[in-house]
C-alpha positions as CSV (number, residue, x, y, z in Angstrom):
1,V,7.4,3.7,21.0
2,Q,10.7,4.0,18.6
3,L,11.0,3.0,14.9
4,Q,14.3,2.3,13.5
5,A,14.5,2.4,9.7
6,S,17.3,0.6,7.8
7,G,18.4,-0.6,4.3
8,G,18.7,2.3,2.1
9,G,21.4,2.7,-0.2
10,L,22.6,3.4,-3.7
11,V,21.1,1.3,-6.3
12,Q,21.0,1.4,-10.5
13,P,17.7,1.8,-12.2
14,G,15.8,-1.6,-12.4
15,G,17.6,-2.5,-9.4
16,S,15.9,-3.9,-5.8
17,L,16.1,-2.9,-2.3
18,R,14.7,-3.9,0.8
19,L,13.9,-1.5,3.6
20,S,13.1,-2.6,7.1
21,C,11.6,-1.0,10.3
22,A,12.1,-2.2,13.7
23,A,9.4,-1.1,16.2
24,S,10.0,-1.1,19.9
25,G,7.2,-0.2,22.6
26,R,4.4,-1.3,20.7
27,T,3.7,-4.6,18.6
28,V,3.5,-4.1,14.6
29,S,0.6,-6.7,14.5
30,T,-1.7,-4.3,16.5
31,S,-0.6,-1.1,14.6
32,T,-1.2,0.2,11.1
33,M,2.2,0.7,9.6
34,G,3.3,2.9,6.7
35,W,5.9,4.0,4.6
36,F,6.3,7.7,3.2
37,R,9.0,9.2,1.2
38,Q,10.4,12.7,0.9
39,A,12.2,13.5,-2.4
40,P,14.7,16.6,-2.4
41,G,12.6,19.6,-2.8
42,K,9.3,18.2,-2.4
43,E,6.8,17.3,0.5
44,R,6.7,14.0,2.1
45,E,4.2,11.6,0.1
46,F,2.7,8.4,1.0
47,V,4.1,5.2,-0.4
48,A,2.4,2.0,1.2
49,T,0.7,0.8,4.2
50,I,-0.5,-2.4,5.8
51,R,-3.3,-2.2,8.0
52,R,-3.5,-3.9,11.4
53,Y,-5.5,-7.4,12.1
54,G,-5.2,-8.3,8.5
55,G,-6.8,-5.4,7.1
56,G,-4.9,-5.3,4.1
57,S,-2.1,-3.5,2.2
58,Y,-2.6,-0.1,0.0
59,Y,0.0,1.4,-2.0
60,A,0.5,4.8,-4.1
61,D,-0.1,4.6,-7.6
62,S,3.4,5.5,-8.2
63,V,4.6,2.1,-6.8
64,K,1.9,-0.4,-7.3
65,G,3.2,-3.4,-8.7
66,R,6.8,-2.5,-7.9
67,F,6.6,-2.4,-4.1
68,T,5.4,-4.9,-1.5
69,I,4.8,-4.2,2.3
70,T,5.0,-6.9,4.5
71,R,4.9,-7.6,8.3
72,D,7.1,-10.0,10.5
73,N,5.0,-10.2,13.9
74,A,7.6,-12.5,15.4
75,K,10.6,-9.9,14.8
76,N,8.4,-6.8,15.3
77,M,9.2,-5.6,11.9
78,V,7.8,-4.3,8.6
79,H,9.4,-4.3,5.2
80,L,9.4,-2.5,2.0
81,Q,10.4,-4.5,-1.0
82,M,11.1,-2.6,-3.8
83,N,11.9,-3.7,-7.1
84,N,12.3,-2.2,-10.6
85,L,13.3,1.0,-9.1
86,K,13.3,4.1,-10.9
87,P,15.3,7.4,-10.5
88,E,12.3,9.2,-9.3
89,D,12.2,6.7,-6.4
90,T,15.0,8.6,-5.0
91,A,14.0,10.0,-1.5
92,V,14.3,9.9,2.2
93,Y,12.2,6.9,3.3
94,Y,10.5,6.9,6.6
95,C,8.4,4.3,8.5
96,A,5.6,5.4,10.7
97,L,3.0,3.8,13.2
98,D,-0.5,4.4,13.2
99,T,-2.3,3.3,16.7
100,G,-5.8,3.7,15.3
101,S,-6.5,2.6,11.6
102,I,-9.1,5.1,9.9
103,L,-9.1,3.7,6.2
104,S,-9.9,7.2,4.6
105,Q,-7.0,8.6,6.5
106,I,-4.3,6.0,6.2
107,R,-2.6,7.9,3.3
108,F,-2.1,11.1,5.2
109,E,0.8,11.5,7.3
110,T,-1.3,13.2,10.1
111,E,-2.8,9.7,10.8
112,Y,0.6,8.5,11.9
113,D,1.4,8.7,15.7
114,Y,5.2,7.8,15.4
115,W,7.9,8.2,12.9
116,G,11.2,6.5,12.3
117,Q,14.6,8.6,11.4
118,G,14.5,7.9,7.7
119,T,16.6,6.1,5.3
120,L,18.0,7.3,2.1
121,V,17.6,5.4,-1.3
122,T,19.4,6.8,-4.5
123,V,18.4,5.3,-7.5
124,S,21.3,6.5,-10.1
125,S,23.3,4.8,-12.8
């Protein structure tokens, strides 16, 4: 299984970006797909996840209402639409794939089996 994240860049506060994660070796429709991020000097943290088989999506409180995770089964991709970006959203964003889907664990990176390489998002004026 390979995951390729893309779409990062430099954006001003209040702006938007759309991250994409292309999967190969396993279908996203049968997987729980997550986004995590790691800011400079901080630990990696949960951002959002979308469970397999229409199990719903979940967000960190810090991004709820601003970020939306979606899945494109036809293209085997997952997207993270990020609106109203803030400087504190600056981080390297990673997509991850979970072959299981234990609801109580989906916010923890240890639940995920495969990881992409990360894409840098910088929010600055």
